[in-house]
C-alpha positions as CSV (number, residue, x, y, z in Angstrom):
1,M,-31.7,-69.3,-5.2
2,I,-33.2,-72.5,-7.8
3,S,-35.5,-75.0,-6.0
4,R,-35.7,-78.6,-7.3
5,T,-39.2,-78.4,-8.5
6,E,-37.7,-75.3,-10.3
7,R,-34.9,-76.9,-11.6
8,T,-36.8,-80.9,-13.1
9,L,-39.4,-78.5,-14.3
10,T,-36.7,-76.2,-16.4
11,Y,-35.4,-79.5,-17.5
12,A,-38.8,-80.9,-18.7
13,I,-39.4,-78.0,-20.8
14,L,-35.9,-77.9,-22.3
15,A,-36.6,-82.2,-23.2
16,L,-40.1,-81.6,-24.9
17,F,-38.5,-79.0,-26.9
18,T,-35.8,-81.3,-27.7
19,V,-37.4,-84.4,-28.6
20,V,-39.6,-81.5,-30.8
21,S,-36.9,-80.1,-33.1
22,L,-35.0,-83.3,-33.2
23,T,-38.2,-85.9,-34.8
24,P,-37.8,-84.4,-38.4
25,V,-34.3,-85.1,-38.1
26,L,-34.6,-88.7,-37.0
27,G,-37.6,-88.8,-39.6
28,I,-35.2,-87.5,-42.8
29,L,-32.5,-89.8,-41.8
30,A,-34.2,-93.0,-40.8
31,T,-36.0,-92.4,-44.6
32,A,-32.7,-91.3,-46.0
33,L,-31.6,-94.8,-45.1
34,G,-34.3,-96.9,-45.9
35,P,-34.9,-99.0,-49.0
36,Q,-35.5,-96.9,-52.1
37,S,-38.7,-98.4,-53.0
38,S,-40.1,-97.6,-49.7
39,L,-42.6,-94.8,-49.3
40,S,-42.7,-94.6,-45.9
41,T,-41.1,-91.9,-43.7
42,G,-41.2,-93.1,-40.2
43,F,-38.5,-93.6,-37.5
44,T,-38.2,-97.7,-38.3
45,L,-35.2,-99.0,-40.1
46,P,-35.0,-101.4,-42.5
47,D,-35.4,-104.9,-42.0
48,D,-32.1,-105.6,-44.6
49,G,-29.6,-102.8,-42.8
50,L,-28.9,-99.3,-43.2
51,H,-28.4,-98.4,-47.0
52,W,-25.6,-96.0,-47.3
53,G,-25.5,-96.3,-50.9
54,N,-28.5,-93.9,-50.9
55,F,-26.1,-90.9,-50.4
56,A,-23.5,-92.0,-53.3
57,D,-26.5,-92.2,-55.7
58,A,-28.5,-89.3,-54.8
59,W,-24.8,-87.7,-55.2
60,T,-24.3,-89.4,-58.5
61,R,-28.0,-88.8,-60.1
62,G,-28.3,-85.6,-58.9
63,H,-25.1,-83.8,-60.1
64,F,-24.5,-82.2,-56.4
65,G,-20.7,-82.0,-57.1
66,T,-20.9,-79.9,-59.4
67,Y,-23.9,-77.9,-57.0
68,L,-21.8,-78.1,-53.9
69,R,-18.9,-76.7,-55.6
70,N,-21.0,-74.0,-56.8
71,S,-22.8,-73.0,-53.3
72,T,-19.2,-73.4,-51.7
73,L,-17.9,-70.2,-54.2
74,V,-20.7,-68.3,-54.1
75,T,-21.3,-68.3,-50.3
76,L,-17.7,-68.4,-48.5
77,S,-17.5,-65.3,-51.5
78,V,-20.3,-63.4,-50.1
79,V,-19.5,-64.1,-46.3
80,A,-16.4,-62.3,-47.0
81,V,-17.0,-59.5,-48.5
82,A,-20.1,-59.2,-46.1
83,T,-18.0,-59.8,-43.2
84,L,-15.5,-57.5,-44.0
85,L,-18.0,-54.6,-45.1
86,S,-19.7,-55.0,-42.3
87,V,-16.9,-54.8,-39.6
88,L,-16.1,-51.4,-41.8
89,A,-19.0,-50.1,-42.0
90,G,-19.8,-50.7,-38.1
91,Y,-17.0,-49.3,-36.9
92,A,-17.3,-46.0,-38.7
93,F,-21.2,-46.3,-37.6
94,G,-20.2,-47.3,-34.1
95,V,-17.2,-45.3,-33.0
96,M,-16.4,-42.4,-35.8
97,R,-18.4,-39.4,-36.1
98,F,-19.0,-37.9,-39.6
99,P,-21.7,-35.7,-41.2
100,G,-24.8,-37.7,-42.2
101,S,-24.0,-40.8,-40.6
102,T,-27.2,-41.2,-38.6
103,V,-29.0,-40.9,-41.9
104,L,-26.5,-43.3,-44.1
105,F,-26.4,-45.9,-40.9
106,Y,-30.9,-46.1,-41.5
107,L,-30.7,-46.2,-44.8
108,F,-28.8,-49.4,-44.5
109,V,-31.0,-50.6,-42.0
110,L,-33.8,-49.5,-44.2
111,G,-33.0,-53.0,-46.3
112,L,-34.1,-55.4,-42.8
113,A,-36.9,-54.3,-44.3
114,L,-37.5,-54.5,-47.9
115,P,-38.3,-58.1,-48.7
116,Q,-36.5,-59.8,-51.3
117,E,-39.6,-60.4,-53.8
118,A,-40.1,-56.6,-54.5
119,L,-36.4,-56.4,-55.6
120,V,-35.6,-59.0,-57.8
121,V,-37.3,-58.4,-60.7
122,P,-36.0,-54.7,-61.3
123,L,-32.6,-56.4,-60.1
124,Y,-32.5,-59.1,-62.8
125,F,-33.4,-57.1,-65.6
126,D,-30.2,-54.7,-64.1
127,L,-27.9,-57.6,-63.9
128,R,-29.0,-58.8,-67.5
129,H,-28.5,-55.7,-69.0
130,L,-24.7,-55.7,-67.4
131,G,-24.4,-58.9,-68.7
132,L,-24.3,-60.5,-65.4
133,T,-26.7,-63.1,-65.4
134,D,-25.6,-66.8,-65.3
135,T,-22.3,-65.5,-63.6
136,Y,-21.3,-66.1,-60.5
137,W,-21.3,-62.5,-60.0
138,G,-25.2,-62.3,-60.4
139,L,-25.7,-64.6,-57.5
140,I,-22.5,-62.8,-55.3
141,L,-23.2,-59.6,-55.9
142,P,-26.9,-59.4,-54.9
143,Q,-27.0,-61.1,-51.7
144,A,-23.6,-59.7,-50.0
145,A,-25.3,-56.5,-50.6
146,Q,-28.8,-58.2,-49.0
147,S,-26.5,-59.2,-46.1
148,L,-24.9,-55.9,-45.5
149,A,-28.5,-54.6,-44.1
150,F,-27.6,-56.6,-41.0
151,G,-24.4,-57.3,-40.9
152,V,-24.2,-53.4,-40.6
153,F,-26.5,-53.0,-38.0
154,W,-24.9,-56.1,-35.8
155,M,-21.7,-54.8,-35.9
156,R,-22.6,-50.9,-35.1
157,T,-24.6,-52.5,-32.3
158,Y,-21.4,-54.2,-30.9
159,F,-19.2,-51.3,-31.0
160,R,-21.3,-48.9,-29.8
161,G,-21.1,-51.2,-27.0
162,S,-17.4,-51.7,-27.1
163,A,-15.2,-50.1,-24.1
164,R,-14.9,-46.3,-25.0
165,S,-11.8,-46.6,-22.6
166,V,-10.7,-49.3,-24.4
167,I,-10.2,-47.3,-27.5
168,E,-9.4,-44.5,-26.0
169,A,-6.3,-46.0,-24.6
170,A,-5.1,-47.3,-27.8
171,R,-4.9,-43.7,-29.3
172,I,-3.0,-42.3,-26.6
173,D,-0.4,-45.0,-27.7
174,G,-0.6,-43.3,-30.7
175,A,-2.9,-46.1,-32.7
176,N,-5.2,-44.1,-35.7
177,S,-8.5,-45.4,-36.4
178,W,-7.0,-48.4,-38.9
179,T,-4.7,-49.7,-35.7
180,A,-7.3,-49.4,-33.3
181,L,-10.0,-51.5,-35.5
182,W,-7.7,-54.6,-36.5
183,R,-5.5,-54.7,-33.3
184,V,-7.9,-53.9,-30.4
185,L,-11.6,-54.3,-31.3
186,V,-11.5,-56.5,-34.1
187,P,-9.8,-59.6,-31.7
188,M,-12.3,-58.3,-29.1
189,A,-15.2,-58.9,-31.5
190,R,-14.2,-62.2,-32.7
191,P,-17.9,-63.5,-31.2
192,A,-19.5,-61.1,-32.4
193,I,-17.7,-61.3,-36.1
194,S,-18.1,-65.7,-35.8
195,T,-21.7,-65.4,-35.3
196,L,-21.9,-62.9,-38.5
197,V,-20.7,-65.2,-40.5
198,V,-22.3,-68.6,-39.2
199,I,-25.5,-66.5,-39.7
200,V,-24.7,-65.4,-43.2
201,F,-23.3,-68.8,-44.1
202,M,-27.1,-70.0,-43.8
203,W,-28.5,-67.4,-45.2
204,T,-26.7,-67.7,-48.6
205,W,-26.1,-71.4,-48.6
206,N,-30.3,-71.9,-48.5
207,E,-31.2,-69.3,-50.8
208,F,-33.2,-70.3,-53.3
209,L,-35.7,-67.5,-55.1
210,M,-32.4,-65.2,-56.1
211,A,-30.6,-68.6,-57.8
212,L,-33.8,-69.4,-59.1
213,V,-34.4,-66.1,-61.7
214,M,-30.7,-65.2,-62.1
215,V,-29.3,-68.7,-63.2
216,S,-30.7,-70.7,-65.9
217,D,-27.9,-72.9,-66.7
218,E,-27.2,-75.7,-65.1
219,A,-23.5,-75.0,-64.6
220,H,-24.1,-72.3,-62.1
221,R,-26.7,-73.7,-60.3
222,T,-26.6,-74.0,-56.3
223,V,-27.7,-76.6,-53.7
224,P,-31.4,-75.7,-53.5
225,L,-32.2,-75.0,-57.2
226,G,-30.4,-78.5,-57.6
227,L,-32.7,-80.3,-55.1
228,A,-35.5,-78.5,-56.7
229,F,-34.5,-79.8,-59.8
230,F,-33.6,-83.3,-58.6
231,Q,-37.0,-83.7,-56.7
232,G,-39.1,-82.6,-59.7
233,Q,-37.1,-85.5,-61.8
234,H,-37.3,-88.3,-58.2
235,S,-40.4,-87.3,-56.6
236,S,-41.9,-90.6,-55.3
237,E,-38.0,-91.8,-54.3
238,T,-38.4,-90.2,-51.1
239,A,-35.0,-92.2,-50.2
240,L,-33.0,-90.1,-52.7
241,L,-35.0,-87.0,-52.8
242,A,-34.0,-87.4,-48.1
243,A,-30.4,-88.4,-49.0
244,A,-30.0,-85.5,-50.8
245,A,-31.7,-83.2,-48.2
246,V,-29.0,-84.5,-46.0
247,L,-26.4,-83.8,-48.1
248,I,-27.1,-80.1,-48.9
249,A,-27.9,-79.7,-44.9
250,L,-24.7,-81.2,-44.2
251,P,-22.3,-77.9,-44.6
252,V,-24.5,-75.9,-42.7
253,V,-24.4,-78.5,-39.8
254,I,-20.5,-79.0,-39.8
255,V,-19.8,-74.7,-39.6
256,Y,-22.4,-74.1,-37.2
257,V,-21.2,-77.3,-35.4
258,A,-17.1,-76.1,-35.5
259,L,-18.4,-72.2,-34.4
260,Q,-21.3,-73.2,-32.3
261,R,-19.2,-71.5,-29.1
262,R,-18.5,-68.3,-30.8
263,F,-21.6,-68.2,-32.0
264,I,-23.8,-68.4,-28.8
265,A,-21.2,-66.3,-26.9
266,G,-21.3,-63.5,-29.4
267,M,-25.6,-63.6,-29.2
268,L,-25.4,-63.6,-25.4
269,S,-22.2,-61.3,-24.5
270,G,-19.6,-59.3,-26.3
271,A,-16.9,-57.5,-24.9
272,V,-15.9,-55.4,-21.7
273,K,-18.6,-53.0,-21.1
274,E,-18.4,-50.3,-19.3
């Protein structure tokens, strides 16, 4: 039984961390809604009202419509490919038994330990040789492969924890491996898959180094790369920079808010376990 003092202390600590977490967000919002001539980054709202036009100005001057379209195409493609392959590989490693499965799984996990900076240069020369630089494929394929290391590890852990009795019951009813996966395990794994989708979405949307190396033309820039160029051109206009940052972060916030219940459920629990 938790005492009133412990409960009060818990809420006080949570409130403190909430304030610390929201302080930078409120600062960015206040700056984005301030006058463009102001260099302050405080929380005081301007006397002449909120400057909502900063968002439209940043959108137009920064060409963020093109960058957002590119990021949306790349991110959705990476999320779809990485999620599908992670579910299939996670099921194979977590449920099925075949020779070399352990060694092959650890080869996937090895990708979590390899820094991106060590791979991006040789990867650039390989993709340039194939003619894939300055294309969407040059952004989609490497990031999908990078996400597989975590995705396979995540889904394999989930499927190994799934109830064996559920899988055995499906097979007794005549379900093969494919049917047991898509008709039984995938519906049960929706929280875990939602968590994977949110994480891969955030990683891909915020990816900067891969886009910087693989893309040189403006037509294929993603939003983090576009923001970097926009910052170089408008380094003294803090209101425009803050407005652009809010526009770029908004899709991630929307995806997280839409999937937050399943995201938390996937982080804390899974299907029925034996």
